[in-house]
TORKOL-960941 format. One record per residue: residue in one letter; x, y, z of N, C-alpha, C in turn. Coordinates in steps of 0.05 Angstrom, whole numbers, padded with zeros to 5 digits, always signed. Layout:
N
AXYZXYZXYZ;...
//
This chain:
78
H+01466-00221+00572+01445-00213+00603+01417-00223+00583;P+01400-00230+00601+01391-00254+00586+01360-00233+00572;F+01356-00202+00586+01348-00184+00567+01361-00184+00544;D+01381-00185+00547+01391-00175+00504+01387-00197+00492;Q+01378-00216+00516+01373-00256+00496+01354-00244+00483;N+01328-00240+00502+01303-00240+00491+01296-00218+00476;K+01323-00202+00468+01305-00181+00453+01324-00194+00423;K+01327-00210+00420+01348-00214+00398+01330-00243+00393;N+01321-00254+00419+01299-00277+00396+01280-00264+00378;A+01272-00243+00406+01238-00230+00378+01242-00210+00363;N+01265-00201+00363+01275-00189+00329+01274-00218+00310;E+01282-00232+00326+01284-00253+00292+01265-00268+00293;L+01249-00262+00321+01219-00272+00286+01203-00258+00287;T+01212-00232+00300+01188-00206+00279+01197-00218+00249;K+01215-00222+00245+01235-00212+00217+01215-00236+00199;L+01219-00267+00212+01208-00283+00207+01182-00285+00187;I+01171-00265+00207+01140-00276+00213+01136-00264+00194;E+01147-00234+00190+01151-00210+00161+01147-00233+00143;K+01169-00241+00126+01180-00244+00119+01159-00272+00107;I+01158-00294+00118+01131-00308+00119+01098-00302+00108;N+01093-00274+00120+01067-00260+00121+01063-00270+00095;V+01089-00248+00077+01094-00227+00056+01103-00250+00036;S+01115-00264+00044+01124-00300+00022+01089-00314+00011;S+01081-00304+00037+01053-00318+00035+01017-00315+00024;N+01020-00291+00016+01008-00270+00006+00992-00264+00015;S+00989-00264+00038+00965-00265+00062+00945-00246+00067;L+00964-00224+00059+00965-00196+00055+00966-00188+00035;D+00953-00170+00021+00964-00150+00001+00969-00134+00007;P+00988-00118+00021+01004-00106+00014+01001-00073+00017;E+00981-00075-00028+00981-00045-00048+00937-00043-00026;S+00935-00074-00016+00912-00058-00005+00908-00040+00028;L+00933-00034+00026+00943-00018+00051+00943-00001+00056;C+00946+00000+00018+00949+00033+00010+00939+00062+00015;I+00923+00082+00028+00903+00096+00035+00901+00139-00003;L+00929+00130+00007+00949+00160-00020+00967+00153-00023;T+00961+00141-00053+00987+00124-00076+01009+00157-00057;G+01033+00134-00041+01061+00148-00038+01067+00173-00017;K+01034+00182-00009+01040+00182+00017+01022+00175+00050;F+00997+00158+00044+00986+00150+00067+00974+00115+00064;V+00993+00096+00082+00992+00081+00082+00968+00059+00114;W+00950+00040+00105+00962+00039+00141+00992+00021+00148;Q+00986+00018+00174+01012+00002+00197+01001-00014+00207;L+01014-00042+00198+01006-00063+00224+01022-00056+00234;T+00998-00071+00268+01034-00091+00292+00998-00105+00290;V+01037-00119+00297+01014-00141+00313+01032-00159+00342;D+01032-00143+00369+01052-00149+00389+01033-00177+00396;C+01056-00190+00418+01052-00220+00415+01062-00225+00437;I+01050-00241+00469+01058-00245+00486+01062-00271+00492;V+01086-00267+00502+01104-00314+00501+01085-00302+00524;V+01076-00325+00548+01072-00337+00572+01091-00358+00572;R+01104-00367+00559+01119-00392+00574+01109-00411+00541;D+01148-00405+00544+01145-00433+00510+01165-00464+00516;N+01130-00491+00507+01140-00510+00526+01137-00525+00495;G+01142-00500+00473+01137-00523+00438+01138-00511+00437;N+01124-00513+00398+01140-00491+00372+01130-00457+00369;I+01129-00448+00381+01132-00420+00386+01123-00398+00364;I+01148-00419+00339+01141-00398+00320+01108-00401+00312;D+01113-00428+00307+01067-00442+00298+01062-00411+00304;A+01064-00426+00341+01036-00425+00353+01033-00378+00343;I+01065-00365+00354+01060-00341+00338+01042-00327+00315;L+01056-00346+00296+01051-00350+00267+01013-00340+00270;N+01006-00377+00265+00985-00371+00278+00958-00355+00280;G+00979-00340+00305+00957-00314+00331+00955-00301+00304;A+00978-00289+00289+00976-00267+00274+00966-00271+00251;M+00967-00285+00234+00956-00298+00211+00924-00289+00220;T+00910-00306+00241+00889-00300+00243+00894-00271+00251;A+00891-00263+00252+00891-00227+00272+00894-00232+00247;L+00917-00224+00228+00898-00216+00203+00886-00212+00178;M+00877-00238+00195+00867-00263+00169+00822-00239+00178;D+00820-00220+00206+00800-00216+00220+00795-00187+00219;M+00812-00180+00207+00816-00142+00210+00828-00131+00193;K+00803-00111+00193+00771-00090+00185+00778-00069+00179;K+00789-00067+00164+00798-00026+00156+00782-00013+00157;P+00789+00005+00169+00754+00048+00172+00765+00053+00127;L+00743+00059+00138+00735+00073+00099+00745+00096+00114;V+00748+00099+00094+00779+00129+00088+00759+00148+00061;N+00760+00176+00069+00754+00187+00048+00773+00202+00043;V+00785+00209+00028+00818+00221+00019+00806+00245+00006;
//
């Protein structure tokens, strides 16, 4: 079924992007901690592919990295 294949592809892309982001050190996971062991910021990057006419992985990765570099965390006092 085409939907199942699309979901599988999406899951594979998600894992690849997470792996690349972690290995590139583009975002320090420690910087997402609010209170160690209790509260952290969770980041979600949604990517919508309208048409796949080329290297979709590079396009998604560039978009995700740009979004992460532009991200501003709110100040939180605990």
